[in-house]
C-alpha positions, 0 to 999 in steps of 0.5 A: 484193325487194318489187318482185319480189314485186309483179311475181310477184303481177301487181300491176305489169307486168314492164316497170315492175318492171324499171324500178323494179329498175334505179332501186333498183340505181342508188340502192344502188350510189350509196349504197354500202350493201353489206349490202342489195346482198348480201342482194338478190343472194343472194335473186335467185341462190337464186330463179333456182336454184329456179325456172329450168331451168339446166345443172349448170355454171351451178348450180355457178357460182351456188352459188359466187357465193352463197358468194363474196358473203359474203367480198365483202361483208366486204371491201367493208365494210372498204374503205368503213370504211378510206376513211371513217376515212382508212385508220386504223392499226388496219386497216393490218395486214389481219388477219382480225379486222379484216375487215368493218370489224371485224366478224370480230374482234367476232364472235370476241370475242362467241363467246369471251364466250359460252364463259365464260358460265354455263348459265342465261345461255346458255339465256336470255340477258342481256336486251335491249341486253346486246349493246352494248359499247364495244370497240377494234375499234369505235373505242371506240364502243358498238355491237352485234355486227353479227350478228343471230344472235349478238345473239339468243343474247347477249340471248335465249339459245339458247332465243331462237335456237331460237324464231327458227329455229322461226319461220323453219321455220314460215314456210318450211312455210307458203310452201313452195318460194316461201318459200326465197328469202325465208327466205334473204334474212333469214338471209343479212343476219343472218349478216353484219350486223344486217340485219332484226331491228334495222332496223324500216323494212327489216323492214317492207318484208320482211314486206310481201313475205312477205305478198304471197308468202302471198297468192300461195301461198293463191291457188295452193292455192285454185286447186288445191283447186277443180281437185281438187273439180271433178275429184272431182265429174266422177269421181263423175258418171261413176261415177253415170252408169256405175252408172245404165247398169248398172242400166238394162241389168240391168233390161232383161235381167231379164224374159229371165233364166231 
């Protein structure tokens, strides 16, 4: 994503960008990290939908690909965890709760916990670190819910969640159409994992990409402002010239007026 933003800003050539993207793709596939691949896939799919002229059939196919990628990443997580754990018995039933290496079951458990919480707790949360629990689904290890939005609700309440959405709305409003893929990149990862809110290194790269997008949008807005100012100045000059011609014409016709 950062490489793509650098390419859009003209900081690197398109050939260099494709080379870096190919290298990054090989590294991600080799490391078998499902969530970053899922986030980047959604970013580029939405960017393509918003910036390219596509037929109706192609657009529908891309939308279905975005939706299907959510299920794919959860199944991928489960497959990797089964391999790492030697196909542990708790995953052999293939239940929905175990999908995504136990993510779905954890999310359902957290939602059930929230349903039993008091109103003040729902509004303001339980405080930092309160989303970390020991559970059977996580093999008796102390882990969070692996869902940024659920973690935000548990730790900061729905007021904290509203603050997050307000921030995303302001980011979208600041960047406009350019910001939609970036906002979705953040949200898509937060829906299936603890993607950016709790991973400083990845978050830093994301905010650098946002900064590059802001610089590009500012440059576009400044260019539009200069064009509008130039157009307004030309209109004023034309209006002044037309008014001057009318005055000269009136002055020339003045002595002959009865």
